[in-house]
N, C-alpha and C positions, 0 to 999 in steps of 0.2 A: 423443529425436530433436531434432536441431538445427533452429532456426527459420530459419537461413540457407538460401539457395537451394542445391540440390545442385550439386556440381561433378562433371561426368561426363567420361568419356574423350572423348566427342564431344558437341557441342551445336549444333543448328541449322547443320549443315554446309551444308544447302540452305536458303537464306533464304526468307522468306515471299514476297518480290517475285518470286523465281525460280519458285516454285510457281504464283503467279498468272499469270506470263508463259507457263509451260508449259501451264496450263489453257486459256488463250486460244488458244494454238497448236494444241492438241488439238481444241478445239471448232470451229476453223476448217476441220476436215476433212482435215488433213494426214495423209499416210501415216505409220503408226507403226512399221512394220517397217523393216529396214535399207534406207536409200536415201540421199538427198542430204545429210541432216544428218550421217550417219555419215561420209561422204566429207569434208565440211567440217571436222568435228571432228578427223578423222585429220590433215588437212592443217595445221590450226591448232596441234594438239598437236606435230606434228613440227617445225614452225617454232619453237615456244616452246622445245623441247628442243634445237634446233640439229642435228636429225637429218634424213636424207633421206626416211625413210619411217616411217609408223606404221600399226598394224593394231589396230582396236578390237574387243575381245572382251567376253564376258559376266562375266569376273572376273579378278583378278590370278592366281588359281590356273590358270585357262585360259590366261593369257598365258605362264606357265611351261611348261605342257604344250605349247603351240603352238610356242614357239621351240626346245624340245628335240626335238619330233617333226619339225620342219622340217629341222634339221641331220641327223637320222638318215635321213629320206626323201631328202634331197639327196645322200646318199652322201659327206658331208663328214667322216665320222668313221672313222678307220682301225681302230678296235676298239670293243668295247662296254663299255669301262671308263670310269668317271666318278668325279670327286671332287665332293662337296657340302659345304657349310659345316655344321659340327657344331652351331652355334647358328644356327638357321634357322627354317623353318616346315614343317609336314607336306607341303604341296603344293609346296615347293621340292624335296623328295626323292622324294615318291611318284610323280611322272611318270617319273623315272628307273627306278624299280623296275617300274612298269607296262609300260615299253617295253623291259624285259629287260636293263638295264644292270647290270654288276657295280659296285656303289657302295661307295666308301670315304669316310669322313667325316674332315674336317680340323678340328683344334682351332681355337679362337678366340684372337685376339690379346688379351692381358690388358688393353689400354687401349682400343682401338677396338671390341673384341668381334667384329671381322670375321675374315678369314682370317689364321691364324698363318703367317708366311712360312717359318719354319724347318720347321714340320711339313709345309707344302705342298711345300717342296723335297724333303724326305725321301720323301714319298709318290710324287712324280714320279720321283725317282731310282730308287726300288725297283721300281716297276711303272708306267711312264708311261701315263696315261689319254689319251683323245682329247677329253675334255670336262671343264671346271670350271664349276660354278655357285656363285657366292658371294652373300652377302647383306650389304647395307649396313645393319647393325643399328641401328634407331632413327634412321636418317638419317646415320650416321657413316661416313666413308670410311677405308679403310686406305691403304697405300702402293700405289696403282694402277700406278705405274711399275714397281715391283719385281714385282708380280703379273703384269703384262703381259710383263715380261722372262722370267719363269719359263715362262709359257705359250708364248712364242715359241721358247725354247730346247728345249722338249719337244714342240712342235707340238700345242698344245692349244687348242681353241676355248673362248673365254671368254664366259660368259653372266652377266649381272648381275640378280639379283633385287633390284629397287630399289623394291619396294612400300612400303617405309617411308621412302624417301629422295627423294620428289618435290621437286625444287628445290635439293637439296644439290649443291655443286660441288666439283670437284677440279682445281686448276690451270686454271681458266677453263672447264672442261667440266662439264656436268651429269651427275651419276651416272646410269647407265643408258645413256649414249651412248658409253661408252668401249670396251666389249667388242664382240663380234660382234652381240649383241642385248641388250636390257634390258627388263625387265617392270615394270609398274606396276599398282596396285590402286586402284579408285575406289569401294570399299566405303564405307558411311556413316561409319565411324570413321577414314577416312584423310584425307589433306590436302585433296583435293577428292572429290566424290561424284557418281556417276550412279545412286545407290541401290545397285545392284550394277554391276560393270563393271571392265574392265582394258584395258591397252594394251601392245603390243610396239613398240619402236622399233629401227630398224636402218639402217645406211648401205648394206647389201648388197642391191642391186636384185633379184638372182636369188632370194635368200632371201625377200625381201618378196613376190614373186609367188607363190612356193610357199606361204607362209603364208596368202595370200589364198585359195588353192585349198583348203588343208587346213582353214581356218576354216569353209568352207561345203561340206562333203560330199566334197570332192575334185573338184568340177566346175571348169569353166574360165570361167564367165560373168563373174567379177569381174576377170579378167586383162586385160593389155594386148591390144589387137586382134591385133597381129602374133603374140604368143605363143599366143593362143587359136586362130588360124588354123593355126599350125604344129603344134600338138597334134592338131587335127582332121585335117589332111592326113597326118601321120605314122601315124595310126591308122585312116584311111579312114572318117572320121565326117562325115556330111552335116550341113547347117545345122539340120535338124529334130532329128535324133538327138542333136546336141550339147547340146540343152537339158537332157537327162538322161543325159549320159555322164560317168562318173567316172574321172578319170585317176590319182587317188591314193586310198588308203584314208583318207578324211578324217573330220572330226568335224562337229558343229554347235556352234560356239563363238560364234556371232553374238550381238550385243546388238541394240538397237532404236534407231530414230531418236528415239523419245521420250526415251531415256536420253542419246543423243548431243546432243539439244537442251539438256538440263541441263548436259552436259559443256562445251558451248561457253560457256554463261553462267558456269560455275564458273571457266573459264580466265581470264576477265576479272578475277577476284579473286585469282588465284594468287600474283602478286608480293607483294601485301599479306599473304596467308596465310603465305608463306615468311618474310617479315620479322618478323611477329608471333611465329611459332614460334621464330625465332632469338632474339628479345628475351627471350621467356619462359624459354628454356633458360639464358640468362645470369642471369636473376633467380633461378632455382632454384640454380644453381651458387654464387651469392653467399650465398644464404639457408641453404645446407646445406654449410658448409665442412668439416665433420668426416666427410662421407660421400664414398664413391667417386664420381667424375665421369668419364664417358666422354670420351676424347680421341682424336684421330687426325690424319689429314691433310686433313680437310675444310676447304675454303676458306669457302664459305657453308654454314652448317648449317641445313637445313630440318628441325628436330627433330620427330620423330614423338611422342616422350614422353621423360620424364626417367628414365633407368635408373640404379640404384645397387644396392649390396649391403648387406643387414642380416642379423643373426643371428636375429631373431624376426619372421619374415614373417607367420605366422598371427595372432599377437597384434597386430601393427601393422595388418594388413588389417582385423581386427575393430574395432579402435579407430577408424580413420579412416572405415570404412564406417558406423559408428554416427553419425558426424558428416556423413553424406551426401557423402563424398568417395570416388570410385572409384579403384581401382588394379588392377594385374594382375601375374602373374609376368612376368619379363623374357623375353618371347616363349616359345619352346619350352624354354628351358634347353638341356640336352644332348639332341639328337634321338635319340641312341643309347640313351637310357634310357626311351623310350616303348614301350608294348606292341606297336605295329605293327612296330617295328624288331626288337625282341627275339624275336618269334615265329620269325623266319627268319634272324637274324644274331647273331653274338656281339657283345658290348659292347667297343668299342675303348677304349684309354686316352686320354681327352681331359680332362686335369686342369683346364684353364681353363674348358672348357664345363661341367664338373661344378660349379665354383663358381657359374656363372650359374644352373645347375639348382637348386642347394641354397639359394642366398642372393639371387638376382636378383629385383628388383621394379621396376616402373615406375609413375610418377605422371603425371597428365593433363597434356597440352600441346596446345592448339589455339588458333585465332585469336580465339575468343570469350572467352578468359581474359585478365584484365588483371593489373596489378601487385598489386592487393589480393587477387585470387583466389590468385595464386601464393604470396603471403605467408601466406594462410590455410592452404593445403595444407602448406606447409613447416613451419609452426608445429605443426599437428596431427601431422604425420609425426614431427618431431624430438622431440615430447613423449614418445614411447614407443619409437621405433625405435632399435636398437643397431647402430652401423656395424661392418662387418667387412672 
């Protein structure tokens, strides 16, 4: 076993001084459940994103569920057909299945690993859906102008799973703020952390209000006063009954003020985190010139991890793991090859996603890694990995 310090996928995402400040805040007797800290975190996050609204929830998975459920509940979808990214995550796709959508999977672009434009066009032409959810894989953007053009021509609502892309930009706009709504994850291994947590951003004020209700059981107490009054009047609900009246078949996806307090402190570091991750990606790229390197239309790359393709993943995994260096498969690979999908669906032809599934791997990238750390990972990796 190596005597050097371990290199993890995430390390001290939440710093000691933040934990101490959180402890002092808790011991002061502040309310821990959703209250003023949540509202402040939502406002500050929306401002940082350049979005009008943000809704804080208990995970990035819940963020995906919430924005999909809100579009359905709002009656904004003309049918129950959806397209999802073939290279994605289980909870990018599973909310669609749970909500009764007929889901088709889109192959990935061979360079960005996001949505393949030609396959997307073919799917839309053959049987137009009402909804597309894409994934900005490891922080990389595809051609969002072209994707939006396809969505506009076929009358498709665009959702962005941006859980791996916090801070990445496309033509001056942060990923997640381009479609109807975008989701983010604040799990410990992501760019910033609230231990667990997630966020939805949107510029759509009506959708924002609906998500606030769906997040908390379907009641109206978090809504604008005029909307809350309108709902009560329409349904003949008095002030007392309105405390426990449910206007939508909602969920409980709330997080806590304890976690929102952490989120607010994490936001102060986010610009530095984005820059460090960008620098680290470039260090990997230069250190591994013989290996595949993701590329796309990203302006500022807030890299989640360094993804590439190799022939001998298991051998490489065992080698660098023995040197106290973590790595992972390149997210889900092809989601259509997972047991949950194959139980009820046939496996579509997704050749680019198959390559990710069979050969994809990613290496650590976070803001606590420096140039020497990246060099160490790259050297250990290149010593055994065979590019493909």
